[in-house]
C-alpha positions in Angstrom: 110.4 48.7 -70.8 108.8 50.9 -68.3 106.7 53.7 -69.8 106.7 55.9 -66.7 110.5 55.7 -66.1 110.9 59.5 -65.6 107.9 59.6 -63.2 109.4 56.8 -61.0 112.9 58.5 -61.0 111.5 61.8 -59.9 109.2 60.3 -57.3 111.9 58.0 -55.9 115.0 60.3 -55.8 115.4 63.0 -58.6 112.7 65.1 -57.4 114.5 65.6 -54.1 117.9 65.9 -55.8 116.5 68.7 -58.1 115.2 70.6 -55.0 118.6 70.2 -53.3 120.3 71.7 -56.3 117.8 74.6 -56.7 116.3 75.3 -53.2 118.5 78.4 -52.5 117.8 80.0 -55.9 114.0 79.2 -55.4 114.0 80.7 -52.0 115.5 84.0 -53.3 113.1 84.5 -56.1 110.3 86.4 -54.3 109.3 88.2 -57.6 109.5 85.7 -60.3 109.0 86.7 -63.9 106.2 84.2 -64.4 104.5 85.1 -61.1 104.3 88.7 -62.2 102.9 87.6 -65.5 100.1 85.5 -64.1 99.3 88.0 -61.3 97.8 90.3 -64.0 95.1 87.8 -64.5 94.6 86.7 -60.9 91.7 87.9 -58.7 91.1 87.6 -55.0 89.9 84.4 -53.4 90.6 82.2 -56.4 91.5 78.5 -56.0 94.9 78.0 -57.6 96.8 74.9 -58.4 100.6 74.8 -59.4 101.8 71.5 -60.8 105.5 71.3 -60.1 105.4 73.7 -57.2 108.6 72.7 -55.4 108.2 74.2 -51.9 105.6 76.6 -52.9 107.6 79.8 -53.0 105.5 81.1 -56.1 102.2 80.1 -54.6 102.8 82.0 -51.5 102.9 85.2 -53.6 99.4 84.6 -54.8 98.3 83.9 -51.2 99.9 87.1 -49.9 98.7 89.4 -52.6 95.2 87.9 -53.5 94.3 85.9 -50.4 93.9 82.8 -52.9 93.4 79.3 -51.6 96.6 77.8 -53.0 97.4 74.1 -53.7 100.5 72.5 -55.1 101.8 69.2 -56.2 105.3 68.1 -56.6 107.3 64.7 -56.9 109.9 65.8 -54.1 109.0 64.8 -50.6 111.8 67.1 -49.4 110.3 70.1 -51.3 106.8 69.4 -50.0 107.9 68.9 -46.4 109.9 72.2 -46.5 107.0 74.0 -48.0 104.7 72.8 -45.4 107.1 74.2 -42.7 107.6 77.5 -44.4 104.0 78.2 -45.5 101.5 76.2 -43.5 98.7 78.1 -45.1 99.4 76.4 -48.4 97.9 73.0 -49.4 100.9 70.9 -50.6 101.3 67.3 -51.4 103.6 64.9 -53.2 102.3 63.6 -56.6 102.6 64.0 -60.4 100.7 65.7 -63.2 99.1 62.6 -64.6 97.3 61.8 -61.4 95.9 64.9 -59.7 94.1 64.1 -56.4 91.3 66.7 -56.9 87.6 66.7 -58.0 86.5 67.8 -61.4 86.4 71.5 -62.0 87.9 72.3 -58.5 90.3 75.2 -59.6 89.9 78.6 -61.1 93.6 78.7 -62.2 96.0 75.8 -63.0 99.7 76.6 -63.6 102.3 74.1 -64.9 105.5 75.2 -63.2 108.2 74.2 -65.6 107.6 70.5 -65.4 105.9 69.5 -68.7 109.3 69.2 -70.2 110.1 66.2 -68.0 106.8 64.3 -68.2 107.0 60.8 -69.8 105.8 61.0 -73.4 103.3 58.1 -72.7 101.8 60.1 -69.8 101.6 63.3 -71.7 97.9 62.9 -73.0 96.8 61.9 -69.5 98.5 64.9 -68.1 96.6 67.2 -70.4 93.3 65.4 -69.6 94.0 65.8 -65.8 94.6 69.6 -66.0 91.5 70.1 -68.0 89.5 67.9 -65.7 90.3 69.9 -62.5 90.0 73.3 -64.2 86.7 75.1 -64.0 84.9 76.2 -67.0 85.7 79.9 -67.3 89.2 79.3 -65.7 92.7 80.0 -66.7 95.5 77.6 -67.6 99.2 78.8 -67.3 102.2 76.9 -68.8 105.8 78.0 -68.0 108.4 75.9 -69.8 110.8 76.1 -72.7 109.8 78.2 -75.6 110.4 76.5 -79.0 108.6 76.0 -82.2 110.6 72.9 -83.1 110.1 69.9 -80.9 113.4 68.9 -79.3 114.6 66.1 -77.1 117.9 66.3 -75.1 119.5 64.0 -72.6 118.7 65.0 -69.0 122.2 65.9 -67.7 121.6 64.8 -64.1 120.4 61.3 -64.7 121.6 59.0 -67.4 118.7 57.7 -69.5 116.2 60.3 -68.9 115.4 63.1 -71.3 114.1 66.7 -71.5 111.3 67.3 -74.1 111.1 70.9 -75.4 107.8 71.8 -77.4 105.2 74.5 -77.4 102.9 72.7 -74.9 100.0 75.2 -75.5 99.3 73.5 -78.7 98.2 70.4 -76.8 95.4 72.3 -75.3 94.6 74.8 -78.1 93.7 71.8 -80.3 90.5 71.7 -78.3 87.9 74.5 -79.2 87.3 75.2 -75.6 90.7 76.6 -75.0 91.8 80.0 -76.3 95.2 81.9 -76.2 95.0 84.9 -73.9 98.6 86.1 -73.5 102.3 85.0 -73.8 105.5 86.2 -72.3 108.9 85.1 -73.7 112.2 85.6 -71.6 115.1 83.4 -70.6 117.1 82.2 -67.4 119.3 85.3 -67.7 117.0 88.2 -68.8 113.4 89.3 -68.5 113.4 90.2 -72.3 113.1 88.0 -75.5 116.4 86.4 -76.6 117.2 85.5 -80.2 118.7 82.1 -79.3 115.8 79.7 -79.3 117.6 77.2 -77.1 117.7 79.8 -74.3 114.0 80.9 -74.5 111.5 80.3 -71.8 107.8 81.2 -72.2 104.8 81.6 -70.0 101.6 81.2 -71.7 98.1 81.8 -70.5 95.0 80.1 -72.0 91.3 80.5 -71.1 88.8 77.6 -71.0 85.1 78.2 -71.9 82.9 75.5 -73.5 80.0 77.9 -74.1 82.0 79.9 -76.7 83.8 76.8 -78.2 81.5 76.4 -81.2 79.5 78.7 -83.4 75.9 77.6 -83.6 74.7 76.6 -87.1 71.5 78.3 -88.1 69.6 76.4 -90.6 68.1 78.5 -93.4 64.4 78.0 -94.0 
């Protein structure tokens, strides 16, 4: 049994197929709801990484508005090649979240762009480690994904044998004391407001990383 089945499928073919199905929609979303949410916390000249960047349509907004140095990684060769044509000022390359080709503490801001739900469960802890590794102390981590309190698994409708995993992925990082919750925005595919149906909810969550404030110092009484 392969423990990285979904990774292989997305690298070999499904990443490209996903981009084929969604490229026109992505191209038309010049003001994405999650982009607006993150822009409230972005400053000029930051180094930003989007994991699951597709062709970089969201990253280009950060570049245009804040002159940020933007990097993106995605399993689709077609999306990356298209992004390099459209946005030559972005640093895009093919890859996956569990093996980030960047040095330690390289980024001021790391964003998971609706991809954690497709990560192989056996690679999930490695994915968390990699994001933490490349994020600077004092940096921000953004997660855009399904918004649910109850862990749920569903069959991935486009490829038999693959699954979509819906959980609150922020808890994987908040279990560490050096991550703090900053902000959250709940919406759906059809509206920019909160929806009652939990199966339709999408969330963007922002976390802050800082080791200096992670622990209270114990002062021994004399």
